All heavy atoms as atom14 arrays in JSON, in Angstrom:
{
  "sequence": "MNDQATPVARALRLITNRYPHALGAVLGGSAARGRATPTSDLDVAVLLPDSDISHGWA",
  "atom14_mask": [
    [1, 1, 1, 1, 1, 1, 1, 1, 0, 0, 0, 0, 0, 0],
    [1, 1, 1, 1, 1, 1, 1, 1, 0, 0, 0, 0, 0, 0],
    [1, 1, 1, 1, 1, 1, 1, 1, 0, 0, 0, 0, 0, 0],
    [1, 1, 1, 1, 1, 1, 1, 1, 1, 0, 0, 0, 0, 0],
    [1, 1, 1, 1, 1, 0, 0, 0, 0, 0, 0, 0, 0, 0],
    [1, 1, 1, 1, 1, 1, 1, 0, 0, 0, 0, 0, 0, 0],
    [1, 1, 1, 1, 1, 1, 1, 0, 0, 0, 0, 0, 0, 0],
    [1, 1, 1, 1, 1, 1, 1, 0, 0, 0, 0, 0, 0, 0],
    [1, 1, 1, 1, 1, 0, 0, 0, 0, 0, 0, 0, 0, 0],
    [1, 1, 1, 1, 1, 1, 1, 1, 1, 1, 1, 0, 0, 0],
    [1, 1, 1, 1, 1, 0, 0, 0, 0, 0, 0, 0, 0, 0],
    [1, 1, 1, 1, 1, 1, 1, 1, 0, 0, 0, 0, 0, 0],
    [1, 1, 1, 1, 1, 1, 1, 1, 1, 1, 1, 0, 0, 0],
    [1, 1, 1, 1, 1, 1, 1, 1, 0, 0, 0, 0, 0, 0],
    [1, 1, 1, 1, 1, 1, 1, 1, 0, 0, 0, 0, 0, 0],
    [1, 1, 1, 1, 1, 1, 1, 0, 0, 0, 0, 0, 0, 0],
    [1, 1, 1, 1, 1, 1, 1, 1, 0, 0, 0, 0, 0, 0],
    [1, 1, 1, 1, 1, 1, 1, 1, 1, 1, 1, 0, 0, 0],
    [1, 1, 1, 1, 1, 1, 1, 1, 1, 1, 1, 1, 0, 0],
    [1, 1, 1, 1, 1, 1, 1, 0, 0, 0, 0, 0, 0, 0],
    [1, 1, 1, 1, 1, 1, 1, 1, 1, 1, 0, 0, 0, 0],
    [1, 1, 1, 1, 1, 0, 0, 0, 0, 0, 0, 0, 0, 0],
    [1, 1, 1, 1, 1, 1, 1, 1, 0, 0, 0, 0, 0, 0],
    [1, 1, 1, 1, 0, 0, 0, 0, 0, 0, 0, 0, 0, 0],
    [1, 1, 1, 1, 1, 0, 0, 0, 0, 0, 0, 0, 0, 0],
    [1, 1, 1, 1, 1, 1, 1, 0, 0, 0, 0, 0, 0, 0],
    [1, 1, 1, 1, 1, 1, 1, 1, 0, 0, 0, 0, 0, 0],
    [1, 1, 1, 1, 0, 0, 0, 0, 0, 0, 0, 0, 0, 0],
    [1, 1, 1, 1, 0, 0, 0, 0, 0, 0, 0, 0, 0, 0],
    [1, 1, 1, 1, 1, 1, 0, 0, 0, 0, 0, 0, 0, 0],
    [1, 1, 1, 1, 1, 0, 0, 0, 0, 0, 0, 0, 0, 0],
    [1, 1, 1, 1, 1, 0, 0, 0, 0, 0, 0, 0, 0, 0],
    [1, 1, 1, 1, 1, 1, 1, 1, 1, 1, 1, 0, 0, 0],
    [1, 1, 1, 1, 0, 0, 0, 0, 0, 0, 0, 0, 0, 0],
    [1, 1, 1, 1, 1, 1, 1, 1, 1, 1, 1, 0, 0, 0],
    [1, 1, 1, 1, 1, 0, 0, 0, 0, 0, 0, 0, 0, 0],
    [1, 1, 1, 1, 1, 1, 1, 0, 0, 0, 0, 0, 0, 0],
    [1, 1, 1, 1, 1, 1, 1, 0, 0, 0, 0, 0, 0, 0],
    [1, 1, 1, 1, 1, 1, 1, 0, 0, 0, 0, 0, 0, 0],
    [1, 1, 1, 1, 1, 1, 0, 0, 0, 0, 0, 0, 0, 0],
    [1, 1, 1, 1, 1, 1, 1, 1, 0, 0, 0, 0, 0, 0],
    [1, 1, 1, 1, 1, 1, 1, 1, 0, 0, 0, 0, 0, 0],
    [1, 1, 1, 1, 1, 1, 1, 1, 0, 0, 0, 0, 0, 0],
    [1, 1, 1, 1, 1, 1, 1, 0, 0, 0, 0, 0, 0, 0],
    [1, 1, 1, 1, 1, 0, 0, 0, 0, 0, 0, 0, 0, 0],
    [1, 1, 1, 1, 1, 1, 1, 0, 0, 0, 0, 0, 0, 0],
    [1, 1, 1, 1, 1, 1, 1, 1, 0, 0, 0, 0, 0, 0],
    [1, 1, 1, 1, 1, 1, 1, 1, 0, 0, 0, 0, 0, 0],
    [1, 1, 1, 1, 1, 1, 1, 0, 0, 0, 0, 0, 0, 0],
    [1, 1, 1, 1, 1, 1, 1, 1, 0, 0, 0, 0, 0, 0],
    [1, 1, 1, 1, 1, 1, 0, 0, 0, 0, 0, 0, 0, 0],
    [1, 1, 1, 1, 1, 1, 1, 1, 0, 0, 0, 0, 0, 0],
    [1, 1, 1, 1, 1, 1, 1, 1, 0, 0, 0, 0, 0, 0],
    [1, 1, 1, 1, 1, 1, 0, 0, 0, 0, 0, 0, 0, 0],
    [1, 1, 1, 1, 1, 1, 1, 1, 1, 1, 0, 0, 0, 0],
    [1, 1, 1, 1, 0, 0, 0, 0, 0, 0, 0, 0, 0, 0],
    [1, 1, 1, 1, 1, 1, 1, 1, 1, 1, 1, 1, 1, 1],
    [1, 1, 1, 1, 1, 0, 0, 0, 0, 0, 0, 0, 0, 0]
  ],
  "atom14_positions": [
    [[67.03, 101.25, 67.72], [68.41, 101.27, 67.33], [68.58, 100.49, 66.03], [67.84, 99.58, 65.73], [69.28, 100.64, 68.4], [69.54, 101.56, 69.56], [70.57, 100.75, 70.76], [69.5, 100.9, 72.17], [0.0, 0.0, 0.0], [0.0, 0.0, 0.0], [0.0, 0.0, 0.0], [0.0, 0.0, 0.0], [0.0, 0.0, 0.0], [0.0, 0.0, 0.0]],
    [[69.63, 100.83, 65.3], [69.9, 100.13, 64.05], [71.28, 99.5, 64.09], [71.94, 99.51, 65.11], [69.75, 101.1, 62.87], [70.69, 102.29, 63.01], [71.82, 102.15, 63.48], [70.24, 103.45, 62.6], [0.0, 0.0, 0.0], [0.0, 0.0, 0.0], [0.0, 0.0, 0.0], [0.0, 0.0, 0.0], [0.0, 0.0, 0.0], [0.0, 0.0, 0.0]],
    [[71.72, 98.96, 62.98], [73.02, 98.3, 62.92], [74.17, 99.27, 63.14], [75.3, 98.84, 63.37], [73.19, 97.58, 61.59], [72.27, 96.38, 61.49], [71.85, 95.87, 62.53], [72.0, 95.98, 60.36], [0.0, 0.0, 0.0], [0.0, 0.0, 0.0], [0.0, 0.0, 0.0], [0.0, 0.0, 0.0], [0.0, 0.0, 0.0], [0.0, 0.0, 0.0]],
    [[73.93, 100.56, 63.03], [74.98, 101.56, 63.23], [75.12, 101.96, 64.7], [75.9, 102.84, 65.03], [74.68, 102.8, 62.38], [74.6, 102.5, 60.89], [75.86, 101.86, 60.35], [76.95, 102.3, 60.65], [75.71, 100.81, 59.57], [0.0, 0.0, 0.0], [0.0, 0.0, 0.0], [0.0, 0.0, 0.0], [0.0, 0.0, 0.0], [0.0, 0.0, 0.0]],
    [[74.35, 101.34, 65.6], [74.41, 101.67, 67.02], [75.82, 101.39, 67.56], [76.53, 100.52, 67.07], [73.39, 100.85, 67.79], [0.0, 0.0, 0.0], [0.0, 0.0, 0.0], [0.0, 0.0, 0.0], [0.0, 0.0, 0.0], [0.0, 0.0, 0.0], [0.0, 0.0, 0.0], [0.0, 0.0, 0.0], [0.0, 0.0, 0.0], [0.0, 0.0, 0.0]],
    [[76.2, 102.12, 68.59], [77.5, 101.91, 69.2], [77.59, 100.51, 69.8], [76.55, 99.91, 70.13], [77.76, 102.94, 70.31], [76.84, 102.7, 71.39], [77.63, 104.36, 69.79], [0.0, 0.0, 0.0], [0.0, 0.0, 0.0], [0.0, 0.0, 0.0], [0.0, 0.0, 0.0], [0.0, 0.0, 0.0], [0.0, 0.0, 0.0], [0.0, 0.0, 0.0]],
    [[78.79, 99.98, 69.96], [78.92, 98.65, 70.58], [78.29, 98.6, 71.98], [77.69, 97.59, 72.34], [80.44, 98.44, 70.64], [80.96, 99.25, 69.51], [80.07, 100.47, 69.45], [0.0, 0.0, 0.0], [0.0, 0.0, 0.0], [0.0, 0.0, 0.0], [0.0, 0.0, 0.0], [0.0, 0.0, 0.0], [0.0, 0.0, 0.0], [0.0, 0.0, 0.0]],
    [[78.4, 99.68, 72.73], [77.8, 99.7, 74.08], [76.29, 99.58, 73.97], [75.65, 98.8, 74.7], [78.21, 100.98, 74.84], [77.45, 101.08, 76.15], [79.71, 100.99, 75.09], [0.0, 0.0, 0.0], [0.0, 0.0, 0.0], [0.0, 0.0, 0.0], [0.0, 0.0, 0.0], [0.0, 0.0, 0.0], [0.0, 0.0, 0.0], [0.0, 0.0, 0.0]],
    [[75.68, 100.32, 73.05], [74.22, 100.27, 72.87], [73.8, 98.88, 72.38], [72.77, 98.36, 72.83], [73.78, 101.35, 71.89], [0.0, 0.0, 0.0], [0.0, 0.0, 0.0], [0.0, 0.0, 0.0], [0.0, 0.0, 0.0], [0.0, 0.0, 0.0], [0.0, 0.0, 0.0], [0.0, 0.0, 0.0], [0.0, 0.0, 0.0], [0.0, 0.0, 0.0]],
    [[74.57, 98.29, 71.48], [74.25, 96.95, 70.99], [74.34, 95.92, 72.11], [73.49, 95.03, 72.24], [75.16, 96.57, 69.83], [74.84, 97.35, 68.58], [75.71, 97.06, 67.37], [76.39, 95.8, 67.35], [77.7, 95.66, 67.16], [78.47, 96.72, 66.99], [78.25, 94.48, 67.15], [0.0, 0.0, 0.0], [0.0, 0.0, 0.0], [0.0, 0.0, 0.0]],
    [[75.37, 96.03, 72.95], [75.53, 95.09, 74.07], [74.39, 95.25, 75.06], [73.83, 94.26, 75.53], [76.87, 95.32, 74.76], [0.0, 0.0, 0.0], [0.0, 0.0, 0.0], [0.0, 0.0, 0.0], [0.0, 0.0, 0.0], [0.0, 0.0, 0.0], [0.0, 0.0, 0.0], [0.0, 0.0, 0.0], [0.0, 0.0, 0.0], [0.0, 0.0, 0.0]],
    [[74.02, 96.48, 75.36], [72.92, 96.73, 76.3], [71.62, 96.14, 75.77], [70.87, 95.5, 76.5], [72.78, 98.23, 76.55], [71.69, 98.63, 77.53], [71.91, 97.98, 78.89], [71.64, 100.14, 77.66], [0.0, 0.0, 0.0], [0.0, 0.0, 0.0], [0.0, 0.0, 0.0], [0.0, 0.0, 0.0], [0.0, 0.0, 0.0], [0.0, 0.0, 0.0]],
    [[71.36, 96.32, 74.47], [70.14, 95.77, 73.87], [70.16, 94.25, 73.94], [69.16, 93.62, 74.29], [70.02, 96.24, 72.43], [68.73, 95.76, 71.76], [68.6, 96.27, 70.34], [69.71, 95.77, 69.54], [70.23, 96.41, 68.5], [69.77, 97.59, 68.14], [71.22, 95.89, 67.82], [0.0, 0.0, 0.0], [0.0, 0.0, 0.0], [0.0, 0.0, 0.0]],
    [[71.29, 93.64, 73.64], [71.41, 92.19, 73.69], [71.15, 91.66, 75.1], [70.39, 90.7, 75.29], [72.82, 91.78, 73.22], [73.15, 90.3, 73.27], [72.37, 89.55, 72.2], [74.63, 90.09, 73.09], [0.0, 0.0, 0.0], [0.0, 0.0, 0.0], [0.0, 0.0, 0.0], [0.0, 0.0, 0.0], [0.0, 0.0, 0.0], [0.0, 0.0, 0.0]],
    [[71.75, 92.29, 76.08], [71.6, 91.85, 77.47], [70.17, 92.02, 77.95], [69.59, 91.11, 78.55], [72.58, 92.61, 78.38], [74.01, 92.23, 78.02], [72.29, 92.3, 79.85], [75.04, 93.23, 78.5], [0.0, 0.0, 0.0], [0.0, 0.0, 0.0], [0.0, 0.0, 0.0], [0.0, 0.0, 0.0], [0.0, 0.0, 0.0], [0.0, 0.0, 0.0]],
    [[69.57, 93.18, 77.7], [68.2, 93.4, 78.18], [67.2, 92.5, 77.47], [66.2, 92.1, 78.07], [67.79, 94.88, 78.05], [67.92, 95.3, 76.7], [68.62, 95.77, 78.95], [0.0, 0.0, 0.0], [0.0, 0.0, 0.0], [0.0, 0.0, 0.0], [0.0, 0.0, 0.0], [0.0, 0.0, 0.0], [0.0, 0.0, 0.0], [0.0, 0.0, 0.0]],
    [[67.46, 92.15, 76.21], [66.54, 91.25, 75.49], [66.67, 89.8, 75.94], [65.68, 89.11, 76.11], [66.78, 91.34, 73.98], [66.24, 92.61, 73.39], [65.39, 93.27, 73.97], [66.75, 92.98, 72.23], [0.0, 0.0, 0.0], [0.0, 0.0, 0.0], [0.0, 0.0, 0.0], [0.0, 0.0, 0.0], [0.0, 0.0, 0.0], [0.0, 0.0, 0.0]],
    [[67.9, 89.33, 76.12], [68.11, 87.92, 76.46], [68.09, 87.64, 77.96], [67.73, 86.54, 78.38], [69.45, 87.43, 75.9], [69.44, 87.33, 74.4], [70.68, 86.63, 73.95], [70.73, 86.58, 72.5], [71.47, 85.76, 71.81], [72.25, 84.9, 72.43], [71.46, 85.78, 70.51], [0.0, 0.0, 0.0], [0.0, 0.0, 0.0], [0.0, 0.0, 0.0]],
    [[68.53, 88.61, 78.74], [68.66, 88.41, 80.19], [68.1, 89.61, 80.95], [68.83, 90.32, 81.64], [70.12, 88.19, 80.58], [70.72, 87.0, 79.88], [71.54, 87.16, 78.77], [70.45, 85.71, 80.33], [72.08, 86.06, 78.12], [70.98, 84.61, 79.68], [71.8, 84.79, 78.59], [72.32, 83.69, 77.94], [0.0, 0.0, 0.0], [0.0, 0.0, 0.0]],
    [[66.8, 89.85, 80.87], [66.22, 91.03, 81.53], [66.37, 91.0, 83.06], [66.32, 92.04, 83.71], [64.75, 90.99, 81.11], [64.49, 89.57, 80.75], [65.79, 89.04, 80.2], [0.0, 0.0, 0.0], [0.0, 0.0, 0.0], [0.0, 0.0, 0.0], [0.0, 0.0, 0.0], [0.0, 0.0, 0.0], [0.0, 0.0, 0.0], [0.0, 0.0, 0.0]],
    [[66.61, 89.84, 83.62], [66.76, 89.69, 85.07], [68.24, 89.68, 85.5], [68.54, 89.38, 86.66], [66.07, 88.41, 85.52], [66.56, 87.19, 84.79], [66.3, 86.98, 83.45], [67.31, 86.16, 85.21], [66.88, 85.84, 83.08], [67.5, 85.33, 84.13], [0.0, 0.0, 0.0], [0.0, 0.0, 0.0], [0.0, 0.0, 0.0], [0.0, 0.0, 0.0]],
    [[69.14, 90.01, 84.6], [70.57, 90.02, 84.93], [70.86, 90.99, 86.06], [70.24, 92.05, 86.17], [71.39, 90.4, 83.7], [0.0, 0.0, 0.0], [0.0, 0.0, 0.0], [0.0, 0.0, 0.0], [0.0, 0.0, 0.0], [0.0, 0.0, 0.0], [0.0, 0.0, 0.0], [0.0, 0.0, 0.0], [0.0, 0.0, 0.0], [0.0, 0.0, 0.0]],
    [[71.8, 90.61, 86.9], [72.21, 91.47, 88.0], [73.23, 92.51, 87.54], [73.37, 93.56, 88.15], [72.82, 90.63, 89.12], [71.89, 89.56, 89.71], [72.65, 88.71, 90.72], [70.68, 90.21, 90.34], [0.0, 0.0, 0.0], [0.0, 0.0, 0.0], [0.0, 0.0, 0.0], [0.0, 0.0, 0.0], [0.0, 0.0, 0.0], [0.0, 0.0, 0.0]],
    [[73.93, 92.22, 86.47], [74.93, 93.13, 85.94], [75.59, 92.51, 84.73], [75.37, 91.36, 84.4], [0.0, 0.0, 0.0], [0.0, 0.0, 0.0], [0.0, 0.0, 0.0], [0.0, 0.0, 0.0], [0.0, 0.0, 0.0], [0.0, 0.0, 0.0], [0.0, 0.0, 0.0], [0.0, 0.0, 0.0], [0.0, 0.0, 0.0], [0.0, 0.0, 0.0]],
    [[76.42, 93.31, 84.05], [77.13, 92.82, 82.88], [78.39, 93.64, 82.69], [78.48, 94.8, 83.13], [76.25, 92.91, 81.64], [0.0, 0.0, 0.0], [0.0, 0.0, 0.0], [0.0, 0.0, 0.0], [0.0, 0.0, 0.0], [0.0, 0.0, 0.0], [0.0, 0.0, 0.0], [0.0, 0.0, 0.0], [0.0, 0.0, 0.0], [0.0, 0.0, 0.0]],
    [[79.38, 93.02, 82.03], [80.65, 93.68, 81.74], [80.94, 93.53, 80.25], [80.85, 92.43, 79.7], [81.81, 93.05, 82.55], [83.14, 93.68, 82.18], [81.54, 93.17, 84.05], [0.0, 0.0, 0.0], [0.0, 0.0, 0.0], [0.0, 0.0, 0.0], [0.0, 0.0, 0.0], [0.0, 0.0, 0.0], [0.0, 0.0, 0.0], [0.0, 0.0, 0.0]],
    [[81.24, 94.64, 79.61], [81.64, 94.63, 78.21], [83.16, 94.69, 78.16], [83.78, 95.55, 78.8], [81.04, 95.83, 77.48], [81.4, 96.0, 76.0], [80.88, 94.82, 75.19], [80.84, 97.31, 75.47], [0.0, 0.0, 0.0], [0.0, 0.0, 0.0], [0.0, 0.0, 0.0], [0.0, 0.0, 0.0], [0.0, 0.0, 0.0], [0.0, 0.0, 0.0]],
    [[83.77, 93.77, 77.42], [85.23, 93.73, 77.33], [85.69, 93.81, 75.89], [84.92, 94.11, 74.98], [0.0, 0.0, 0.0], [0.0, 0.0, 0.0], [0.0, 0.0, 0.0], [0.0, 0.0, 0.0], [0.0, 0.0, 0.0], [0.0, 0.0, 0.0], [0.0, 0.0, 0.0], [0.0, 0.0, 0.0], [0.0, 0.0, 0.0], [0.0, 0.0, 0.0]],
    [[86.95, 93.52, 75.68], [87.51, 93.46, 74.35], [87.63, 94.81, 73.68], [87.68, 95.86, 74.32], [0.0, 0.0, 0.0], [0.0, 0.0, 0.0], [0.0, 0.0, 0.0], [0.0, 0.0, 0.0], [0.0, 0.0, 0.0], [0.0, 0.0, 0.0], [0.0, 0.0, 0.0], [0.0, 0.0, 0.0], [0.0, 0.0, 0.0], [0.0, 0.0, 0.0]],
    [[87.68, 94.77, 72.35], [87.88, 96.0, 71.57], [86.75, 97.0, 71.76], [86.98, 98.21, 71.74], [88.05, 95.67, 70.09], [86.9, 95.03, 69.58], [0.0, 0.0, 0.0], [0.0, 0.0, 0.0], [0.0, 0.0, 0.0], [0.0, 0.0, 0.0], [0.0, 0.0, 0.0], [0.0, 0.0, 0.0], [0.0, 0.0, 0.0], [0.0, 0.0, 0.0]],
    [[85.54, 96.53, 71.97], [84.41, 97.43, 72.17], [84.59, 98.25, 73.45], [84.31, 99.45, 73.48], [83.1, 96.66, 72.22], [0.0, 0.0, 0.0], [0.0, 0.0, 0.0], [0.0, 0.0, 0.0], [0.0, 0.0, 0.0], [0.0, 0.0, 0.0], [0.0, 0.0, 0.0], [0.0, 0.0, 0.0], [0.0, 0.0, 0.0], [0.0, 0.0, 0.0]],
    [[85.09, 97.62, 74.49], [85.31, 98.33, 75.75], [86.46, 99.32, 75.66], [86.47, 100.34, 76.34], [85.58, 97.33, 76.87], [0.0, 0.0, 0.0], [0.0, 0.0, 0.0], [0.0, 0.0, 0.0], [0.0, 0.0, 0.0], [0.0, 0.0, 0.0], [0.0, 0.0, 0.0], [0.0, 0.0, 0.0], [0.0, 0.0, 0.0], [0.0, 0.0, 0.0]],
    [[87.41, 99.03, 74.79], [88.56, 99.92, 74.62], [88.31, 101.02, 73.6], [89.17, 101.85, 73.35], [89.79, 99.11, 74.19], [90.31, 98.19, 75.29], [91.63, 97.54, 74.91], [91.57, 96.8, 73.66], [91.22, 95.53, 73.54], [90.87, 94.85, 74.6], [91.21, 94.94, 72.36], [0.0, 0.0, 0.0], [0.0, 0.0, 0.0], [0.0, 0.0, 0.0]],
    [[87.12, 101.0, 72.96], [86.82, 102.0, 71.95], [87.52, 101.74, 70.63], [87.7, 102.66, 69.83], [0.0, 0.0, 0.0], [0.0, 0.0, 0.0], [0.0, 0.0, 0.0], [0.0, 0.0, 0.0], [0.0, 0.0, 0.0], [0.0, 0.0, 0.0], [0.0, 0.0, 0.0], [0.0, 0.0, 0.0], [0.0, 0.0, 0.0], [0.0, 0.0, 0.0]],
    [[87.91, 100.5, 70.37], [88.64, 100.15, 69.15], [87.89, 99.14, 68.29], [88.49, 98.48, 67.45], [90.01, 99.6, 69.52], [90.87, 100.63, 70.21], [92.2, 100.08, 70.55], [92.98, 101.14, 71.2], [94.26, 101.1, 71.36], [94.94, 100.05, 70.95], [94.88, 102.08, 71.96], [0.0, 0.0, 0.0], [0.0, 0.0, 0.0], [0.0, 0.0, 0.0]],
    [[86.6, 99.04, 68.49], [85.81, 98.08, 67.72], [85.73, 98.51, 66.26], [85.72, 99.7, 65.95], [84.41, 97.98, 68.31], [0.0, 0.0, 0.0], [0.0, 0.0, 0.0], [0.0, 0.0, 0.0], [0.0, 0.0, 0.0], [0.0, 0.0, 0.0], [0.0, 0.0, 0.0], [0.0, 0.0, 0.0], [0.0, 0.0, 0.0], [0.0, 0.0, 0.0]],
    [[85.7, 97.53, 65.39], [85.51, 97.76, 63.96], [84.12, 97.21, 63.59], [83.48, 96.54, 64.4], [86.58, 97.02, 63.14], [86.38, 95.62, 63.27], [88.0, 97.41, 63.58], [0.0, 0.0, 0.0], [0.0, 0.0, 0.0], [0.0, 0.0, 0.0], [0.0, 0.0, 0.0], [0.0, 0.0, 0.0], [0.0, 0.0, 0.0], [0.0, 0.0, 0.0]],
    [[83.65, 97.47, 62.38], [82.34, 96.95, 62.0], [82.22, 95.43, 62.08], [81.13, 94.9, 62.21], [82.18, 97.43, 60.55], [83.01, 98.67, 60.48], [84.2, 98.39, 61.36], [0.0, 0.0, 0.0], [0.0, 0.0, 0.0], [0.0, 0.0, 0.0], [0.0, 0.0, 0.0], [0.0, 0.0, 0.0], [0.0, 0.0, 0.0], [0.0, 0.0, 0.0]],
    [[83.33, 94.72, 62.04], [83.28, 93.25, 62.12], [83.63, 92.71, 63.51], [83.68, 91.5, 63.69], [84.22, 92.63, 61.08], [85.56, 93.07, 61.33], [83.79, 93.0, 59.66], [0.0, 0.0, 0.0], [0.0, 0.0, 0.0], [0.0, 0.0, 0.0], [0.0, 0.0, 0.0], [0.0, 0.0, 0.0], [0.0, 0.0, 0.0], [0.0, 0.0, 0.0]],
    [[83.84, 93.58, 64.48], [84.16, 93.14, 65.84], [82.97, 92.46, 66.5], [81.82, 92.84, 66.26], [84.57, 94.33, 66.7], [85.77, 94.89, 66.27], [0.0, 0.0, 0.0], [0.0, 0.0, 0.0], [0.0, 0.0, 0.0], [0.0, 0.0, 0.0], [0.0, 0.0, 0.0], [0.0, 0.0, 0.0], [0.0, 0.0, 0.0], [0.0, 0.0, 0.0]],
    [[83.27, 91.46, 67.32], [82.21, 90.84, 68.11], [82.07, 91.59, 69.43], [82.81, 92.54, 69.69], [82.5, 89.36, 68.35], [83.75, 89.12, 69.2], [84.51, 90.09, 69.42], [83.97, 87.98, 69.62], [0.0, 0.0, 0.0], [0.0, 0.0, 0.0], [0.0, 0.0, 0.0], [0.0, 0.0, 0.0], [0.0, 0.0, 0.0], [0.0, 0.0, 0.0]],
    [[81.11, 91.18, 70.22], [80.91, 91.77, 71.54], [81.33, 90.75, 72.58], [80.8, 89.63, 72.61], [79.43, 92.15, 71.75], [78.9, 93.25, 70.87], [77.39, 93.41, 71.08], [79.61, 94.57, 71.13], [0.0, 0.0, 0.0], [0.0, 0.0, 0.0], [0.0, 0.0, 0.0], [0.0, 0.0, 0.0], [0.0, 0.0, 0.0], [0.0, 0.0, 0.0]],
    [[82.29, 91.11, 73.4], [82.74, 90.25, 74.49], [81.99, 90.7, 75.74], [82.26, 91.78, 76.28], [84.24, 90.38, 74.7], [85.02, 90.01, 73.45], [84.85, 88.86, 73.01], [85.76, 90.85, 72.92], [0.0, 0.0, 0.0], [0.0, 0.0, 0.0], [0.0, 0.0, 0.0], [0.0, 0.0, 0.0], [0.0, 0.0, 0.0], [0.0, 0.0, 0.0]],
    [[81.02, 89.88, 76.16], [80.14, 90.27, 77.26], [80.1, 89.16, 78.3], [79.95, 87.99, 77.97], [78.7, 90.53, 76.74], [77.78, 90.92, 77.88], [78.69, 91.6, 75.67], [0.0, 0.0, 0.0], [0.0, 0.0, 0.0], [0.0, 0.0, 0.0], [0.0, 0.0, 0.0], [0.0, 0.0, 0.0], [0.0, 0.0, 0.0], [0.0, 0.0, 0.0]],
    [[80.22, 89.55, 79.57], [80.0, 88.64, 80.69], [78.76, 89.13, 81.42], [78.64, 90.32, 81.72], [81.2, 88.64, 81.63], [0.0, 0.0, 0.0], [0.0, 0.0, 0.0], [0.0, 0.0, 0.0], [0.0, 0.0, 0.0], [0.0, 0.0, 0.0], [0.0, 0.0, 0.0], [0.0, 0.0, 0.0], [0.0, 0.0, 0.0], [0.0, 0.0, 0.0]],
    [[77.82, 88.22, 81.67], [76.55, 88.58, 82.3], [76.47, 87.9, 83.66], [76.66, 86.69, 83.76], [75.35, 88.17, 81.42], [74.03, 88.54, 82.08], [75.46, 88.82, 80.04], [0.0, 0.0, 0.0], [0.0, 0.0, 0.0], [0.0, 0.0, 0.0], [0.0, 0.0, 0.0], [0.0, 0.0, 0.0], [0.0, 0.0, 0.0], [0.0, 0.0, 0.0]],
    [[76.19, 88.67, 84.69], [76.03, 88.15, 86.04], [74.56, 87.83, 86.26], [73.7, 88.73, 86.2], [76.5, 89.17, 87.08], [76.35, 88.77, 88.54], [77.19, 87.54, 88.85], [76.73, 89.93, 89.44], [0.0, 0.0, 0.0], [0.0, 0.0, 0.0], [0.0, 0.0, 0.0], [0.0, 0.0, 0.0], [0.0, 0.0, 0.0], [0.0, 0.0, 0.0]],
    [[74.28, 86.53, 86.48], [72.9, 86.07, 86.65], [72.66, 85.65, 88.09], [73.6, 85.28, 88.8], [72.64, 84.88, 85.72], [72.83, 85.15, 84.23], [72.73, 83.85, 83.44], [71.8, 86.16, 83.74], [0.0, 0.0, 0.0], [0.0, 0.0, 0.0], [0.0, 0.0, 0.0], [0.0, 0.0, 0.0], [0.0, 0.0, 0.0], [0.0, 0.0, 0.0]],
    [[71.41, 85.66, 88.51], [71.09, 85.17, 89.85], [71.53, 83.71, 90.01], [71.65, 82.98, 89.02], [69.56, 85.28, 89.93], [69.19, 86.29, 88.9], [70.22, 86.15, 87.81], [0.0, 0.0, 0.0], [0.0, 0.0, 0.0], [0.0, 0.0, 0.0], [0.0, 0.0, 0.0], [0.0, 0.0, 0.0], [0.0, 0.0, 0.0], [0.0, 0.0, 0.0]],
    [[71.74, 83.26, 91.23], [72.23, 81.91, 91.5], [71.38, 80.81, 90.88], [71.9, 79.76, 90.53], [72.28, 81.65, 93.01], [73.47, 82.34, 93.66], [74.43, 82.69, 92.95], [73.42, 82.54, 94.88], [0.0, 0.0, 0.0], [0.0, 0.0, 0.0], [0.0, 0.0, 0.0], [0.0, 0.0, 0.0], [0.0, 0.0, 0.0], [0.0, 0.0, 0.0]],
    [[70.11, 81.04, 90.69], [69.22, 80.0, 90.17], [69.35, 79.81, 88.66], [68.79, 78.85, 88.12], [67.77, 80.33, 90.52], [67.39, 81.56, 89.92], [0.0, 0.0, 0.0], [0.0, 0.0, 0.0], [0.0, 0.0, 0.0], [0.0, 0.0, 0.0], [0.0, 0.0, 0.0], [0.0, 0.0, 0.0], [0.0, 0.0, 0.0], [0.0, 0.0, 0.0]],
    [[70.06, 80.68, 87.97], [70.16, 80.59, 86.51], [71.36, 79.76, 86.08], [72.31, 79.57, 86.81], [70.27, 81.99, 85.9], [68.93, 82.71, 85.89], [67.89, 82.02, 85.93], [68.94, 83.94, 85.85], [0.0, 0.0, 0.0], [0.0, 0.0, 0.0], [0.0, 0.0, 0.0], [0.0, 0.0, 0.0], [0.0, 0.0, 0.0], [0.0, 0.0, 0.0]],
    [[71.29, 79.31, 84.83], [72.38, 78.55, 84.21], [73.28, 79.51, 83.45], [72.83, 80.45, 82.82], [71.8, 77.49, 83.26], [70.94, 76.5, 84.05], [72.9, 76.77, 82.51], [70.19, 75.53, 83.17], [0.0, 0.0, 0.0], [0.0, 0.0, 0.0], [0.0, 0.0, 0.0], [0.0, 0.0, 0.0], [0.0, 0.0, 0.0], [0.0, 0.0, 0.0]],
    [[74.55, 79.25, 83.5], [75.52, 80.09, 82.82], [75.48, 79.83, 81.32], [75.37, 78.69, 80.88], [76.9, 79.76, 83.38], [77.84, 80.67, 82.93], [0.0, 0.0, 0.0], [0.0, 0.0, 0.0], [0.0, 0.0, 0.0], [0.0, 0.0, 0.0], [0.0, 0.0, 0.0], [0.0, 0.0, 0.0], [0.0, 0.0, 0.0], [0.0, 0.0, 0.0]],
    [[75.56, 80.9, 80.5], [75.57, 80.8, 79.04], [76.67, 81.67, 78.5], [77.05, 82.67, 79.1], [74.24, 81.3, 78.44], [73.07, 80.48, 78.8], [72.79, 79.28, 78.21], [72.09, 80.68, 79.72], [71.68, 78.79, 78.74], [71.24, 79.62, 79.65], [0.0, 0.0, 0.0], [0.0, 0.0, 0.0], [0.0, 0.0, 0.0], [0.0, 0.0, 0.0]],
    [[77.16, 81.35, 77.34], [78.14, 82.17, 76.66], [77.81, 82.27, 75.19], [77.19, 81.37, 74.64], [0.0, 0.0, 0.0], [0.0, 0.0, 0.0], [0.0, 0.0, 0.0], [0.0, 0.0, 0.0], [0.0, 0.0, 0.0], [0.0, 0.0, 0.0], [0.0, 0.0, 0.0], [0.0, 0.0, 0.0], [0.0, 0.0, 0.0], [0.0, 0.0, 0.0]],
    [[78.18, 83.35, 74.59], [78.0, 83.5, 73.16], [79.04, 84.47, 72.65], [79.61, 85.23, 73.4], [76.59, 83.98, 72.8], [76.3, 85.38, 73.15], [76.46, 86.47, 72.34], [75.83, 85.9, 74.38], [76.11, 87.62, 73.0], [75.72, 87.3, 74.27], [75.48, 85.33, 75.61], [75.28, 88.12, 75.29], [75.05, 86.15, 76.63], [74.95, 87.52, 76.46]],
    [[79.29, 84.42, 71.36], [80.27, 85.33, 70.76], [79.66, 85.99, 69.53], [78.73, 85.53, 68.97], [81.52, 84.59, 70.35], [0.0, 0.0, 0.0], [0.0, 0.0, 0.0], [0.0, 0.0, 0.0], [0.0, 0.0, 0.0], [0.0, 0.0, 0.0], [0.0, 0.0, 0.0], [0.0, 0.0, 0.0], [0.0, 0.0, 0.0], [0.0, 0.0, 0.0]]
  ]
}
């Protein structure tokens, strides 16, 4: 994938690279509504197993 990938594809790549053991994830914000612009961030919540530490990023 390249920088022109859809927000959903970018979020999926980010999640699988950083949290391959994630139980699930939710994409929110403008990307989830189909209104993302080239400068939009990805609002992502990742569900991790109980033994993991919670992280956030924007």
